C-alpha positions in Angstrom: -5.1 -10.2 -20.6 -3.6 -9.9 -17.2 -0.1 -11.3 -17.0 0.2 -14.1 -14.4 2.7 -16.9 -13.8 0.3 -19.3 -15.6 0.5 -17.6 -19.0 4.3 -17.2 -19.1 6.2 -18.9 -21.9 9.2 -21.1 -21.2 12.1 -18.9 -19.9 9.9 -15.8 -19.9 10.2 -13.6 -16.8 7.6 -11.7 -14.8 9.1 -8.8 -12.8 7.3 -7.9 -9.6 7.8 -4.2 -9.1 9.4 -2.9 -5.9 9.8 -6.4 -4.5 13.2 -7.4 -5.9 11.5 -10.5 -7.3 11.6 -12.1 -10.8 9.5 -15.1 -11.6 10.9 -17.2 -14.5 9.0 -20.0 -16.2 11.1 -23.2 -16.4 10.2 -26.8 -17.2 7.9 -28.2 -14.6 7.4 -25.0 -12.7 8.9 -21.6 -11.9 12.1 -20.1 -10.5 11.5 -17.3 -8.0 14.6 -15.2 -8.1 15.1 -12.7 -5.3 17.5 -9.8 -5.9 18.8 -6.7 -4.2 20.7 -3.6 -5.3 24.2 -3.2 -3.8 26.1 0.1 -4.1 29.7 -0.3 -5.3 31.5 2.6 -3.8 34.8 2.4 -5.6 33.1 2.6 -9.0 30.0 4.6 -7.9 27.3 2.4 -9.3 24.6 -0.1 -8.3 24.9 -3.8 -9.0 22.0 -6.2 -9.0 22.8 -9.2 -6.7 20.8 -12.5 -6.6 20.2 -13.3 -2.9 18.5 -16.7 -3.5 16.5 -18.7 -6.0 13.5 -20.9 -5.1 12.1 -23.5 -7.5 8.3 -23.8 -7.2 6.8 -26.9 -8.9 3.8 -26.4 -11.3 0.4 -26.5 -9.6 -2.8 -25.0 -11.0 -4.8 -25.0 -7.8 -5.0 -21.2 -7.7 -5.2 -20.7 -11.5 -8.3 -18.6 -12.5 -10.7 -20.4 -14.8 -11.4 -18.4 -18.0 -15.1 -17.8 -18.6 
């Protein structure tokens, strides 16, 4: 079965490749978590930084109907 935001369990996260986006199922909707990789020069590594989080309320308007 194709993984979509509608079949995520509570607190399960869907990672959108190459977009810096994580979608986490929370009560009454989803959190869209936008991240970026910052290089830390003094320690020579990359650090994941959350740039912003958007709450999206549950809505099944675009949910595909299973046949």
